[in-house]
C-alpha positions in Angstrom: 76.6 167.3 177.0 78.3 166.9 173.4 76.4 164.8 170.8 79.6 162.1 171.0 79.1 161.6 175.1 75.2 161.2 174.6 75.8 158.6 172.4 78.4 156.6 174.1 76.3 156.8 177.5 73.2 155.2 175.7 73.7 151.9 175.4 70.5 151.7 172.5 72.4 154.6 170.8 76.0 153.3 170.9 74.1 150.3 169.3 72.5 152.3 166.6 75.9 153.8 166.0 78.1 151.0 166.0 75.7 149.2 163.7 75.0 152.3 161.2 79.2 152.2 160.6 80.3 148.6 160.5 78.8 145.8 158.4 77.4 143.2 161.2 79.8 141.0 162.0 82.6 141.8 160.2 85.2 144.3 161.1 84.7 146.4 158.2 83.3 149.7 157.8 80.0 150.1 156.0 80.5 151.7 152.0 79.1 155.1 152.7 81.8 155.6 155.7 84.7 154.4 153.7 83.2 156.8 150.4 82.3 159.7 152.6 83.7 160.2 155.9 87.0 158.4 155.9 88.3 160.6 153.7 87.5 163.8 155.6 88.5 162.5 159.1 91.6 160.6 158.5 95.0 162.1 157.2 96.9 161.0 154.2 100.3 162.7 153.7 101.0 163.8 149.8 102.7 161.8 147.1 101.2 158.9 149.5 99.6 155.7 148.2 97.7 152.8 149.1 97.1 150.4 146.4 93.7 149.3 144.9 94.3 145.6 146.9 94.5 147.0 150.3 92.6 146.0 153.0 91.2 149.5 155.0 89.0 148.3 158.0 89.5 152.0 159.4 86.4 153.9 161.4 85.8 157.6 162.1 86.2 157.3 166.2 90.0 156.0 165.9 92.6 157.7 163.9 94.4 156.4 160.9 96.9 158.8 159.6 99.2 158.1 156.4 102.7 159.9 156.3 104.2 161.8 153.0 105.4 159.5 150.6 104.4 156.6 152.4 102.8 153.0 150.5 100.6 150.4 151.8 101.1 147.5 149.6 98.6 145.2 147.6 97.0 142.5 149.7 98.1 144.2 153.1 94.7 144.4 155.6 94.7 147.8 158.3 92.2 147.9 161.4 92.0 150.8 163.6 89.0 149.5 165.1 90.3 149.0 168.9 92.9 151.6 168.1 94.9 154.2 166.0 97.1 153.3 163.3 99.9 156.0 162.5 102.3 155.5 159.7 105.0 158.2 159.4 106.4 160.0 156.2 108.7 157.6 153.9 107.3 154.7 154.9 106.4 151.0 153.1 104.4 148.5 154.4 105.5 145.5 152.3 102.9 143.1 150.5 100.1 141.1 152.8 101.0 142.8 156.0 98.5 142.8 158.7 98.1 145.9 161.5 95.9 146.2 163.9 95.9 149.2 166.2 97.3 150.4 168.3 100.5 150.5 166.6 102.6 153.6 165.5 105.3 153.2 162.8 107.6 155.8 162.1 109.6 157.5 159.5 111.8 155.9 157.1 110.8 152.2 158.1 110.5 149.1 155.8 108.3 146.3 156.3 109.0 143.1 154.5 106.0 140.6 153.0 103.2 138.9 155.7 104.4 140.9 158.6 101.5 141.1 161.3 101.7 144.0 164.2 98.6 143.7 166.2 98.4 145.2 169.2 95.1 143.7 170.0 94.6 140.5 172.0 91.2 138.5 172.8 90.7 138.0 176.5 89.8 134.5 177.3 89.7 133.7 181.1 85.8 133.3 181.5 84.9 130.0 180.4 81.3 130.1 180.3 81.3 132.1 176.8 83.0 131.7 173.6 86.4 133.8 173.2 85.2 135.5 170.8 82.4 137.0 173.2 84.6 137.9 176.0 85.9 141.0 174.2 89.3 142.6 173.9 92.4 144.0 175.5 95.1 146.4 173.8 98.5 147.4 174.0 99.8 149.8 171.5 103.0 148.8 169.0 105.5 151.2 168.2 108.1 150.4 165.4 110.4 153.7 165.5 112.1 155.2 163.2 114.5 154.1 160.5 113.4 149.8 161.3 113.4 147.2 159.1 111.2 144.1 159.9 112.0 141.3 157.9 109.3 138.8 156.0 107.0 136.6 158.2 107.7 138.9 161.2 105.2 139.0 164.5 105.3 141.7 166.9 102.8 141.2 169.8 101.1 143.8 172.0 103.0 146.2 174.2 106.3 145.7 172.1 108.5 148.6 171.4 110.9 148.1 168.4 114.1 150.9 168.7 115.3 153.4 166.3 117.4 151.9 163.5 117.0 148.1 164.5 116.8 145.0 162.2 114.2 142.0 162.8 115.7 139.3 161.1 112.4 137.5 158.8 110.3 134.9 161.2 111.2 136.0 164.5 108.4 136.4 166.8 108.9 139.6 169.0 107.1 139.2 172.5 109.3 142.1 174.4 110.6 145.8 173.8 114.1 145.9 172.2 116.5 149.1 172.5 117.5 150.7 169.6 120.2 150.2 167.0 119.5 146.3 167.7 119.7 143.2 165.2 117.1 141.0 166.3 116.4 137.8 166.0 114.2 134.4 166.8 111.3 133.2 168.5 110.9 134.1 171.1 113.4 137.1 169.5 116.5 138.3 171.1 118.9 141.3 170.4 121.9 139.5 168.8 124.2 142.6 167.8 123.8 146.2 169.0 125.5 149.0 168.0 128.5 150.4 170.1 129.1 153.9 169.6 132.6 153.9 171.3 133.7 151.5 169.2 131.5 152.5 166.3 130.9 148.6 165.3 127.9 145.9 165.5 128.9 144.0 168.5 127.4 140.7 169.2 125.5 140.1 172.7 125.1 136.5 172.4 
């Protein structure tokens, strides 16, 4: 039995390990994890940049990866506590974004300001206890390469945005969208899609 397996199978050890990594009642790691563990566990690509005012709440039991020449701008928050956060090459995460795993973002993606990508939902079915005590469920979000996500967009768990798509500012995306689409609204719909036969972006609604 490995050391990690032993911790996971023993509730007391698991609680102790959790306490030693995360600040109690907060979703952020202790400074010793941030300074001495994360730099050796998580991948940072060449010429990548995480701005000083980014809140990087990443823990060692899930992956965090930032590709080559990619940037996370100030006032953004990234959390991999319940799922991996993988960001590709030459991608820019804009000001004040919130990214909660599991989230995978491809290459050459642009996220504008105040975008929320959360692969997490709180369970709520039990009425005997507060919602925050009922655990969470997760479904991965995928933003495929070359896409552009406008300001104030919300993308919910389980959604995939197809390659080279545009999501208009303020949209709330509740279902997966095909590649080469212009996506608008709340709930979001495909407004236009590229037709390879005509080589035009054609309206769908």
